[in-house]
C-alpha positions in Angstrom: 97.9 146.7 118.2 95.0 145.9 119.7 95.1 142.5 120.1 91.7 141.5 119.3 92.1 143.8 116.3 95.2 141.3 115.2 93.3 138.1 115.2 90.4 139.7 113.6 92.5 140.1 110.6 93.9 136.9 110.1 90.4 135.6 110.6 89.1 137.9 108.2 92.2 137.2 105.9 91.5 133.8 106.1 87.5 133.4 105.5 87.9 135.1 102.5 90.4 133.3 100.7 88.7 130.2 102.1 85.5 131.5 100.7 87.8 132.4 97.5 89.6 129.0 97.1 85.7 127.1 97.6 87.1 125.9 101.4 85.2 127.3 104.0 83.7 123.9 105.3 87.3 123.0 105.6 88.7 125.5 107.5 85.0 125.8 110.0 86.4 122.0 110.4 89.9 123.4 111.4 88.3 125.6 114.2 86.9 123.2 115.8 89.7 120.9 115.1 91.5 124.1 117.0 89.9 124.3 119.8 89.5 121.2 120.7 93.3 120.5 120.5 93.4 123.8 123.0 90.9 122.5 125.2 91.5 119.5 125.6 96.0 119.8 126.0 96.0 123.0 128.3 99.8 122.6 127.7 99.2 124.0 124.7 96.8 126.5 125.4 99.7 127.6 128.0 103.3 127.4 125.7 100.5 129.7 122.9 100.2 132.2 125.2 103.6 132.2 126.8 105.6 132.0 123.4 109.2 131.3 123.1 111.6 134.1 122.9 112.7 132.1 119.9 110.4 132.1 116.3 112.2 129.2 115.3 111.2 126.8 118.6 107.4 128.6 118.1 107.2 127.6 114.3 108.6 123.9 115.5 105.6 124.0 118.2 103.2 125.2 115.9 103.7 122.9 112.9 103.7 119.8 115.4 101.1 120.8 117.6 98.4 122.5 115.2 99.9 122.2 111.3 99.2 118.2 110.9 95.7 118.6 111.9 94.4 121.7 110.0 93.8 121.9 106.2 96.3 124.0 104.4 94.8 127.8 104.1 94.3 127.5 108.3 97.2 125.5 108.6 99.7 128.8 106.8 98.0 131.0 108.1 98.9 129.8 111.6 102.7 129.5 110.4 102.5 132.9 109.4 101.2 134.6 112.7 104.0 132.9 114.1 106.5 134.2 111.7 104.9 137.5 112.5 105.2 136.8 116.2 101.9 136.3 116.7 101.7 133.0 118.4 99.9 134.5 121.4 97.0 135.0 119.2 96.1 131.3 118.0 93.8 130.6 121.1 91.2 133.6 120.3 91.0 131.7 116.4 88.4 129.8 116.8 86.4 132.4 119.2 87.4 135.0 116.4 85.9 132.2 113.7 82.6 132.3 115.2 82.0 136.1 115.8 82.9 136.4 112.6 80.4 134.1 111.1 77.9 136.0 113.2 78.4 139.4 111.9 78.1 137.7 107.9 75.0 136.2 109.1 73.2 139.7 109.8 
């Protein structure tokens, strides 16, 4: 499956859940936090883009690098992505989120 499509699907599902639960503002803030982490720590972005062969190492990584700084729904989405072998998608979540907001705003 196309990487862009995968990222869009995760972001769409996250946004739908956040909207249902009234947590859209939290997810929007999470995307800013995620973007900041990825931009301020190039080693984190690099790790995501060159995943480890062990899923357990990747899960431990995201639970340390991202989950403590994000809301429940965003954290769960990131963990689910890694559990599904999609660690490399995480750096693209913030841009996909912004794009989806723009699409919904039209």
